[in-house]
N, C-alpha and C positions, 0 to 999 in steps of 0.2 A: 181348343175346346175341351172342357172337362165335364163329362156327364156322369152322374152317379145313379146307379140303379138301387133304389132302396130295398131293403130286405122285405118290407111290407108289400111292395109291388111284386117282388118275386114270389112271396108266399101266396098272395092273392091269385096269382096266375101259376098254379101248380102244373106239374108235368101231366097229371091226370086231365086237367082242363085242356092243356095243349093237345093231348091225344084226342080228346072229344071234339076238338076243332079240326081234326084231320091231320095233326102233326106227323111228320115222317122221321124226325130225328130221335135217336135213342136217348134214354134218360141220362146216361153219363155225359153225352155230348151236349145235351140240353143244359145241364147244370154247369158244365165247363164253359159254355158260351156265356151264360149269365155272369160267371165269375170273371171271365176275361173282359166282358163289356164293362163291368164295374170298375176295373182297373185301367181301362182305356183312357189315355190322356192325349194321344196323338191320332189325328184322323187323316186318312188318305183323301186328298182333294177329289180324286176321281170317284171314290166310293161315295163321298158326300154328294157330289154332283149327280151320280147315277140314282141314288136314293131320292134326292129332291126331284129329279125328272120323273121317276116312276110315280111318286106321290102327287106331283103337280098334275100329271096326265089323268090320274085316277081321282083327283079332287080330295086328296088326303092332306091334312095340315100336320106338318112335322115340327112346327115351331112351338117352343115352350113359351111360357109367360114372359120371358126376358128376350125373346127373339132368337134364341140359340137353337140349333137342331135338337130334336127330341132324343131320348134314350134309345129310340128305335134305330137310329143311325148307328149307334155303337154296336147293337146286336147284329144289324145287317152287315157291318164291316167285319165283325168277328166271323160270321158265317161265310162271308166271301173269302176270307183268308183260310178258314179251316175245312170247308166242305169241298168235296170232289168237284172239279171244274165242269163236269157234265151237267150240273144244275144251273139253269139260267138265272140271271140277276133278278128277274121278276119272281121266279119261284123262291129264291132266297129271301127276297123282300116279303113274300107271303109268309114264309116260315117265321121271320122276325115278328110280323104282326100277330101270328098265332101264338108265339111265345109270350107276347105281352097281353094276349087275350083281347085284342082290338077287333071285336066282331064287326062293328060298323065300318071300320077301315077295310076289313076283309071283304065285306059286301060291296063297297065302292070299287075295290080292285077288281073283283069278279064282274061287276056290272060294266066297267069300262073296257076291260080286256077280253072278256068272254061274250057277254051279252050284246055289246054294241059293236061287234066286229062284222064285217061283210060275210054273208052266207057262204059257206064252203071254205073259208080261210082258216088257217091254223091258229089255235088259241095258245098263246105263249105261257099260260098258266097250267093248263091241263093237257095240252097236246091234241085235243080233239079237233076234228075238222067239220063235223056235222054241227049245223047251227042249232038244231032243236034239242040237242043233248044238254043235260045239266052239267055245269062245271063242278067237279068234286071239291073245289077249294072251299 
């Protein structure tokens, strides 16, 4: 799979916008992740499968017009390989969505993982256990 991240897409989703969406990655790492994702030509099957499962569960479409995984997977895989392993896959997925400015997808992720969980259970996105608290994602 060879996915290219256009400069227009990167410029439209600036670091400032990423921070406004609650992004936690510093600007240098943000820029580095985009650069690495642009160059990414080999995808890890486990990473692709994990991204697809998270997206499917949350109702997010990752397929492009040609049926190939979206540029989102490239960013997600770069983050999986670059970021401290203490961050869960769902949180890394959330960061990739934020980096791309995918507000609708972020809302779907939040709705599925935070809002629609049983009362008193752990939210894998924000870590809260109280049902009535808002997820900061």
